[in-house]
C-alpha positions as CSV (number, residue, x, y, z in Angstrom):
1,M,0.0,0.0,0.0
2,E,1.2,3.5,-0.9
3,S,2.5,5.6,2.0
4,K,0.6,8.8,2.5
5,R,3.5,10.5,4.3
6,V,4.2,14.0,3.1
7,P,7.2,16.2,4.2
8,S,6.0,18.7,6.8
9,G,5.0,22.2,5.8
10,M,3.9,21.1,2.3
11,E,0.5,21.6,0.6
12,T,-1.0,18.8,-1.5
13,V,-3.0,19.1,-4.6
14,R,-4.4,15.9,-6.1
15,V,-4.8,15.3,-9.8
16,D,-7.7,13.0,-9.8
17,L,-7.5,10.5,-12.7
18,G,-8.6,7.3,-11.2
19,S,-5.8,4.7,-11.1
20,R,-3.4,7.3,-12.6
21,S,-4.0,9.9,-10.0
22,Y,-1.0,11.6,-8.4
23,P,-0.2,14.3,-5.9
24,I,1.4,17.7,-6.4
25,L,3.5,18.5,-3.3
26,I,4.2,22.2,-2.8
27,G,6.5,23.7,-0.2
28,H,9.2,26.2,0.4
29,G,12.8,25.1,1.1
30,T,11.8,21.4,0.9
31,L,14.0,20.2,-2.0
32,S,16.2,18.1,0.4
33,D,13.1,16.1,1.3
34,F,12.4,15.1,-2.3
35,G,14.0,11.7,-1.8
36,R,11.6,10.8,1.0
37,A,8.6,11.8,-1.2
38,Y,9.9,9.8,-4.1
39,A,10.4,6.7,-1.9
40,A,6.9,7.1,-0.4
41,R,5.5,6.7,-3.9
42,G,7.1,3.3,-4.2
43,L,9.1,4.3,-7.3
44,G,12.0,2.5,-8.9
45,S,15.4,2.0,-7.2
46,V,17.2,3.3,-10.2
47,A,16.5,6.9,-11.4
48,A,17.8,9.1,-14.2
49,I,17.7,12.8,-13.4
50,V,17.3,14.8,-16.6
51,T,18.3,18.4,-16.2
52,N,20.3,21.2,-17.8
53,P,23.6,22.7,-16.7
54,T,22.2,25.9,-15.2
55,V,19.7,24.0,-13.0
56,A,22.2,21.3,-12.2
57,R,24.7,23.8,-10.7
58,L,21.9,25.0,-8.3
59,Y,19.8,22.0,-7.5
60,L,21.2,18.7,-8.6
61,D,23.1,17.9,-5.4
62,P,20.1,18.0,-3.0
63,V,17.9,16.0,-5.4
64,R,20.6,13.4,-6.1
65,A,21.6,13.2,-2.4
66,G,18.0,12.8,-1.3
67,L,17.5,9.9,-3.7
68,E,20.7,8.2,-2.7
69,A,19.8,8.5,1.0
70,Q,16.7,6.4,0.2
71,G,18.8,3.7,-1.6
72,V,18.0,4.9,-5.1
73,A,20.9,4.8,-7.6
74,A,20.8,8.0,-9.6
75,T,22.4,8.7,-12.9
76,V,22.4,12.2,-14.4
77,V,21.5,13.2,-18.0
78,E,22.2,16.8,-18.9
79,I,20.6,18.5,-22.0
80,P,21.1,22.0,-23.4
81,D,19.1,24.8,-21.8
82,G,16.3,26.5,-23.8
83,E,13.1,26.0,-25.8
84,E,15.1,25.7,-29.0
85,F,16.5,22.4,-27.7
86,K,13.0,20.8,-27.1
87,T,13.4,18.6,-30.1
88,L,13.5,15.0,-31.3
89,A,17.3,15.3,-31.5
90,T,17.5,16.1,-27.8
91,A,15.1,13.3,-27.0
92,G,17.4,11.0,-29.0
93,R,20.4,12.0,-26.9
94,I,18.4,11.2,-23.7
95,Y,17.4,7.8,-25.1
96,G,21.1,7.0,-25.8
97,D,22.1,8.0,-22.3
98,L,19.4,5.9,-20.7
99,I,20.3,2.9,-22.8
100,R,24.0,3.2,-21.9
101,A,23.0,3.6,-18.2
102,G,21.1,0.4,-18.4
103,L,17.8,1.9,-17.3
104,D,15.1,-0.8,-17.5
105,R,11.3,-0.7,-17.2
106,R,11.5,-0.5,-13.4
107,G,13.5,2.7,-13.6
108,C,12.2,6.2,-13.3
109,I,13.0,9.5,-14.9
110,V,13.2,12.6,-12.7
111,T,12.8,15.9,-14.6
112,L,14.6,18.7,-12.9
113,G,14.2,22.1,-14.5
114,A,11.9,24.3,-16.6
115,G,9.1,23.3,-18.9
116,A,11.4,22.4,-21.8
117,V,13.1,19.8,-19.7
118,G,9.8,18.5,-18.3
119,H,8.2,18.2,-21.7
120,T,11.1,16.6,-23.4
121,A,12.1,14.2,-20.7
122,G,8.4,13.4,-20.1
123,F,8.0,12.5,-23.8
124,V,11.1,10.2,-23.4
125,A,9.5,8.6,-20.4
126,A,6.3,8.0,-22.4
127,T,8.2,6.3,-25.2
128,Y,11.3,4.7,-23.8
129,L,10.7,0.9,-23.5
130,R,7.1,1.8,-24.4
131,G,6.7,3.8,-21.2
132,I,8.4,4.1,-17.8
133,D,7.6,6.1,-14.7
134,F,8.6,9.7,-14.4
135,V,8.5,12.4,-11.8
136,Q,8.4,16.2,-12.3
137,V,10.6,18.6,-10.2
138,P,9.9,21.9,-11.8
139,T,12.0,24.9,-11.0
140,T,10.4,27.8,-12.8
141,L,7.1,29.5,-12.2
142,E,5.6,28.5,-15.6
143,A,6.7,24.9,-15.1
144,Q,5.3,24.7,-11.5
145,I,1.8,25.9,-12.3
146,D,1.4,24.7,-15.9
147,A,3.9,22.6,-17.7
148,S,4.5,20.0,-15.0
149,V,0.8,19.4,-14.3
150,G,-1.6,17.4,-16.5
151,G,0.6,15.0,-18.4
152,K,1.3,16.9,-21.6
153,T,4.7,15.8,-22.9
154,G,6.3,16.5,-26.2
155,V,8.8,18.2,-28.4
156,D,8.7,21.0,-31.0
157,H,9.1,20.6,-34.8
158,P,10.4,23.4,-37.0
159,L,6.9,23.8,-38.4
160,G,5.1,24.0,-35.0
161,K,5.3,23.9,-31.3
162,N,4.5,20.7,-29.4
163,M,3.6,18.9,-32.6
164,I,5.1,15.6,-31.4
165,G,4.1,14.2,-28.1
166,A,1.9,12.2,-25.8
167,F,-0.5,12.5,-22.9
168,Y,1.5,10.7,-20.2
169,Q,1.0,11.4,-16.5
170,P,3.8,11.6,-14.0
171,K,3.7,9.7,-10.7
172,L,4.5,12.8,-8.7
173,V,5.0,16.5,-9.1
174,Y,7.3,18.0,-6.4
175,I,7.5,21.8,-6.1
176,D,9.9,23.7,-4.0
177,T,9.0,27.4,-4.4
178,E,12.4,28.5,-3.1
179,T,13.8,27.6,-6.5
180,L,12.0,30.6,-7.9
181,M,14.3,32.9,-5.8
182,T,17.2,32.2,-8.2
183,L,15.3,33.0,-11.3
184,P,15.9,36.2,-13.3
185,R,12.9,38.6,-13.0
186,R,12.2,38.1,-16.7
187,E,11.6,34.4,-16.1
188,V,9.2,35.1,-13.2
189,V,7.3,37.7,-15.2
190,A,7.0,35.2,-18.1
191,G,5.5,32.6,-15.7
192,M,3.0,35.2,-14.4
193,A,1.3,35.1,-17.8
194,E,0.0,31.6,-16.9
195,V,-1.2,32.9,-13.5
196,I,-3.1,35.7,-15.3
197,K,-4.5,33.2,-17.8
198,H,-5.8,30.9,-15.0
199,G,-7.6,33.8,-13.4
200,L,-9.1,35.0,-16.7
201,I,-10.5,31.5,-17.7
202,R,-11.4,30.1,-14.3
203,D,-11.0,32.3,-11.2
204,E,-12.2,35.9,-11.1
205,A,-11.1,36.1,-7.4
206,L,-7.6,35.3,-8.5
207,V,-7.8,38.2,-11.0
208,R,-8.9,40.6,-8.1
209,F,-5.9,39.4,-6.1
210,L,-3.5,40.0,-8.9
211,E,-5.0,43.5,-9.5
212,S,-3.7,44.5,-6.0
213,K,-0.6,42.3,-5.8
214,I,0.8,41.4,-9.2
215,E,3.9,43.6,-9.0
216,K,4.8,42.2,-5.6
217,V,4.3,38.7,-6.8
218,A,6.4,39.3,-9.9
219,D,9.2,40.6,-7.6
220,L,8.6,37.6,-5.3
221,A,8.1,40.1,-2.5
222,I,5.5,38.0,-0.6
223,E,5.8,35.7,2.3
224,P,6.9,32.1,1.5
225,E,3.5,30.7,2.8
226,Q,1.7,33.1,0.4
227,L,3.8,32.0,-2.5
228,V,3.1,28.3,-1.7
229,S,-0.6,29.1,-1.4
230,L,-0.5,31.0,-4.8
231,I,1.2,28.1,-6.6
232,A,-1.2,25.6,-5.0
233,R,-4.2,27.7,-6.1
234,N,-3.0,27.7,-9.7
235,C,-2.2,23.9,-9.6
236,R,-5.8,23.3,-8.3
237,I,-7.2,25.2,-11.2
238,K,-5.3,23.2,-13.7
239,A,-5.7,19.9,-11.9
240,G,-9.5,20.4,-11.9
241,V,-9.6,21.1,-15.6
242,V,-7.3,18.1,-16.4
243,A,-9.4,15.8,-14.2
244,A,-12.5,16.7,-16.2
245,D,-10.8,16.4,-19.6
246,E,-7.5,14.7,-19.6
247,T,-6.9,14.5,-23.3
248,E,-8.2,18.0,-24.4
249,A,-11.4,16.7,-26.0
250,G,-13.3,19.7,-24.7
251,L,-12.9,21.7,-21.4
252,R,-9.1,21.4,-21.3
253,E,-8.9,23.5,-24.5
254,I,-9.6,26.6,-22.4
255,L,-6.1,26.3,-21.0
256,N,-4.9,27.4,-24.4
257,Y,-6.2,31.0,-23.9
258,G,-3.5,33.2,-25.5
259,H,-1.7,30.2,-27.0
260,T,-3.1,30.2,-30.5
261,V,-1.3,33.5,-31.3
262,G,1.4,32.9,-28.7
263,H,2.6,29.6,-30.2
264,A,2.8,31.3,-33.6
265,V,4.8,34.1,-32.2
266,E,7.3,31.6,-30.7
267,A,7.5,29.6,-34.0
268,V,8.1,32.5,-36.4
269,T,10.8,33.8,-34.2
270,G,12.6,30.4,-33.9
271,Y,11.9,30.0,-30.2
272,R,14.8,32.3,-29.5
273,V,13.3,35.7,-29.0
274,Y,10.4,35.3,-26.6
275,K,9.9,33.3,-23.4
276,H,6.8,31.1,-23.7
277,G,5.0,33.3,-21.2
278,E,5.9,36.4,-23.0
279,A,4.5,35.0,-26.2
280,V,1.3,34.0,-24.3
281,M,1.0,37.6,-23.0
282,L,1.0,38.9,-26.6
283,G,-1.4,36.1,-27.5
284,M,-3.8,37.2,-24.8
285,L,-3.8,40.8,-26.0
286,A,-4.8,39.5,-29.5
287,A,-7.4,37.0,-28.3
288,G,-8.8,39.4,-25.9
289,R,-9.4,41.9,-28.6
290,I,-11.0,39.2,-30.8
291,G,-13.3,38.3,-27.9
292,V,-14.6,41.9,-27.9
293,I,-15.0,41.9,-31.7
294,K,-17.0,38.7,-31.5
295,G,-19.1,40.0,-28.7
296,F,-17.9,37.4,-26.2
297,W,-16.9,39.8,-23.5
298,K,-17.0,43.5,-22.7
299,P,-14.3,46.1,-23.5
300,A,-14.1,46.8,-19.7
301,D,-13.0,43.2,-19.1
302,L,-10.4,43.5,-21.9
303,Q,-9.0,46.6,-20.1
304,R,-8.8,44.7,-16.8
305,Q,-6.8,42.0,-18.6
306,N,-4.5,44.5,-20.3
307,A,-3.9,46.4,-17.1
308,L,-2.4,43.3,-15.6
309,I,-0.2,42.6,-18.6
310,E,0.9,46.2,-18.7
311,K,2.0,46.1,-15.0
312,L,4.3,43.2,-15.9
313,G,5.5,44.9,-19.1
314,I,4.3,44.1,-22.6
315,P,7.1,42.3,-24.5
316,S,8.6,44.4,-27.2
317,G,9.2,43.7,-30.9
318,A,5.8,42.4,-31.9
319,R,5.4,45.3,-34.4
320,T,7.9,43.6,-36.7
321,L,6.0,40.3,-36.9
322,E,4.2,39.7,-40.2
323,A,0.5,38.8,-39.8
324,D,0.6,36.4,-42.8
325,K,3.4,34.4,-41.2
326,L,1.6,34.3,-37.9
327,I,-1.7,33.1,-39.4
328,G,0.2,30.5,-41.5
329,R,1.6,29.1,-38.3
330,M,-1.8,29.1,-36.6
331,A,-3.3,27.1,-39.5
332,S,-0.7,24.3,-39.0
333,D,-0.9,24.4,-35.2
334,K,-2.1,21.2,-33.5
335,K,-5.1,23.1,-32.1
336,A,-6.4,23.7,-35.7
337,R,-9.3,21.4,-36.8
338,D,-9.7,20.6,-40.6
339,G,-7.7,23.7,-41.3
340,V,-9.9,25.9,-39.1
341,I,-8.0,28.1,-36.6
342,R,-9.5,27.6,-33.1
343,F,-9.4,30.3,-30.5
344,V,-10.1,30.3,-26.8
345,L,-12.1,33.4,-26.1
346,P,-13.2,34.8,-22.7
347,E,-16.9,35.3,-22.0
348,T,-16.3,37.2,-18.8
349,I,-13.5,37.4,-16.2
350,G,-13.3,33.8,-14.9
351,R,-15.0,32.0,-17.8
352,A,-13.8,31.1,-21.4
353,V,-15.0,29.1,-24.3
354,T,-13.6,27.8,-27.6
355,C,-14.5,29.3,-30.9
356,D,-13.9,28.1,-34.5
357,T,-15.7,30.9,-36.3
358,V,-13.1,33.6,-36.1
359,K,-12.7,35.2,-39.5
360,R,-9.3,36.0,-41.0
361,T,-10.1,39.7,-40.8
362,E,-10.8,39.4,-37.1
363,I,-7.5,37.6,-36.5
364,E,-5.7,40.3,-38.4
365,E,-7.4,42.9,-36.2
366,G,-6.4,41.0,-33.1
367,I,-2.8,40.9,-34.3
368,R,-2.8,44.7,-35.1
369,Y,-4.2,45.4,-31.6
370,M,-1.4,43.3,-30.1
371,Q,1.2,45.1,-32.2
372,E,-0.1,48.6,-31.3
373,R,0.4,47.9,-27.6
374,A,3.8,46.3,-27.9
375,P,6.7,48.7,-27.4
376,E,9.4,49.1,-29.9
377,P,12.7,47.2,-29.0
378,V,15.0,49.4,-27.0
């Protein structure tokens, strides 16, 4: 029987998927307890920690030491840092390292890092030996509240983001919010895009909280227990949506608010110009305007959204992006159906729906609106 022991001072969010359910454990300064949480899940006695050099310098030692203290033999696989390396080529490198290390079906992959690490190594876990266990230890805000939760794994293709992947749930998500303290502010701000998104699509009270606190949160100038509570709140939002629609057949699509344009922005700039969250912020500006054009929500709601994004700082450079190229990428995105570009549009603060009747002229207007609000590069 699985132990229910949880390291003290941690909040637990459950992703309820029947026999594939798993906990998200959230605490502050708890990374050294990861080994105990891993062992409590009855996971394999051999683990491969997949990380990147930047994260490894900061956090590999306590994760590896915690595993070894529980009798788990840990091997380390380092991959390059950045979204541009979330590719089949990188996955191939990981496969090779796992084979050379002799990892068998009883082994477990531990992802340690940002969303790119989690998505890539999760995809490897889903496909290596036709599927082995994996655990997420996310170290960025975006990864903690979004990428690590819900079982989306995958890699990018030159023609589109996340075009190759699988729905494959982890056995555990282990979050230490103290890891956020070593992030550059730009990385935290990018993660805040997903916090705003969660409020806009699912939690109007969260939006009200952000309207009074967003700058302090982006500066991480809140108490550790408040930070843990905020991460847990966002994880509950996503976990609830995932539990209702694991494979994005309906409700889960609302999590793509801002992503239709955002993914296109990332793709046309080669995944090297914008952080994922920065592209999503731009995408929310465009989708929010389209929502007003379509009569889905009120201009006053759009202004509330924009005010939050403006407090973080609208990413620069969008004025140089070509609408035709963006729309071309949207048409080939995995969210498109029969060539129809699908948008998530807000009905009001806290509620959103999908829409496949957005005209090209309306998309173009949304893109112009986004560009008009984006500052020129300094």
